[in-house]
C-alpha positions in Angstrom: 73.9 75.8 95.6 70.5 77.1 94.7 69.6 80.4 96.3 65.9 81.2 96.9 64.7 84.7 96.2 64.0 86.9 99.2 60.5 87.3 100.5 58.3 89.3 98.2 60.5 88.9 95.1 58.1 86.5 93.4 55.2 88.8 94.0 57.2 91.8 92.6 58.3 89.7 89.6 54.7 88.9 88.8 53.8 92.5 89.0 56.7 93.5 86.7 55.6 90.8 84.2 52.1 92.4 84.0 53.5 95.9 83.8 56.3 95.5 81.2 57.5 98.6 79.2 57.1 98.8 75.5 60.7 97.9 75.0 60.4 94.9 77.3 57.3 93.7 75.5 59.0 94.0 72.1 62.1 92.1 73.3 60.0 89.4 74.9 58.2 88.9 71.6 61.6 88.7 69.9 62.9 86.1 72.4 59.8 83.9 72.1 59.7 84.1 68.3 63.4 83.8 67.5 65.0 82.2 70.5 62.3 80.0 71.9 64.7 77.0 72.1 66.7 78.8 74.7 63.7 79.0 77.0 63.9 82.6 78.1 61.8 83.7 81.1 60.8 87.3 81.9 61.3 89.1 85.2 63.3 86.3 86.8 64.4 86.6 90.5 68.1 85.9 90.8 69.5 86.4 94.3 68.1 89.7 95.5 67.6 91.1 92.0 65.0 90.6 89.3 66.5 90.2 85.9 64.4 91.4 82.9 65.0 88.2 80.9 67.0 85.1 81.6 67.8 81.8 79.9 69.0 79.3 82.5 69.9 77.0 79.6 72.2 79.6 78.0 73.2 81.2 81.4 72.4 84.5 79.8 70.6 87.5 81.4 69.3 90.3 79.2 68.6 93.7 80.7 66.6 96.5 79.1 67.6 99.8 80.6 65.8 103.1 80.7 66.9 106.4 82.1 66.5 105.2 85.7 69.6 103.0 85.6 73.0 104.2 86.8 76.4 102.7 87.5 76.0 102.7 91.2 73.2 100.2 90.8 74.0 98.4 87.6 77.6 97.4 88.2 77.1 95.7 91.6 73.9 94.1 90.2 75.8 92.8 87.2 78.6 91.4 89.3 76.1 89.5 91.6 74.4 88.0 88.6 77.7 87.1 86.9 78.8 85.5 90.2 75.8 83.2 89.8 77.3 82.0 86.5 75.3 84.1 84.1 76.5 86.5 81.3 74.8 89.9 81.3 74.1 91.9 78.2 72.3 95.3 78.3 70.3 97.3 75.8 68.8 100.7 76.0 65.0 101.0 75.6 65.4 103.1 72.5 67.9 100.5 71.1 65.3 97.7 71.4 62.5 99.9 69.9 64.6 101.5 67.1 67.1 98.8 66.2 65.6 95.4 66.7 67.8 93.8 64.0 70.9 94.9 65.8 69.6 93.7 69.1 68.6 90.4 67.5 72.2 90.0 66.1 73.8 90.8 69.5 71.6 88.2 71.3 72.2 85.6 68.6 76.0 86.2 68.9 75.8 86.0 72.7 73.9 82.7 72.6 76.5 81.1 70.4 79.6 82.5 72.0 80.1 80.8 75.3 82.6 83.5 76.6 81.6 86.9 75.2 83.1 90.1 76.4 80.3 91.9 78.2 78.6 94.7 76.3 79.0 98.1 77.8 76.4 99.0 80.4 74.3 102.0 79.4 75.1 103.4 82.8 78.8 103.4 82.2 79.1 105.6 79.1 76.5 108.3 79.9 74.9 107.9 76.5 73.9 105.2 74.3 76.8 102.6 74.1 78.6 102.3 70.8 77.9 98.9 69.1 80.4 96.9 67.2 79.4 97.1 63.5 80.4 93.4 63.2 77.9 91.5 65.3 79.5 88.7 67.3 82.8 90.4 67.8 83.5 92.2 71.0 80.2 91.4 72.8 
């Protein structure tokens, strides 16, 4: 059953699209240049949240997290999005800006693995999550 976004969500999403962070702009460029076949969209209303990036075709949501995110917000948000049938992967802003090859590899692996283990949320570990040195394993 399709759920329509709450009132004001589309207006808010449009504003967020215009006011993307540097990390979001860099990831958006990567998604359009490297993963255009997956038809990613930016600032996508899903239920009562706005996902940073989503591919309905891949059923994948990508979140870019800065210091404002915490477990009390991210975990319930992730569960709601997963309940809609999406997988959620998260990256820190500095990860997108400083390690684009690693981010690219994680997205590539997630797109080709239909049942990845979710990556650790930046809000769960207190610091930057450790990444598997073998992309594609343990997403």
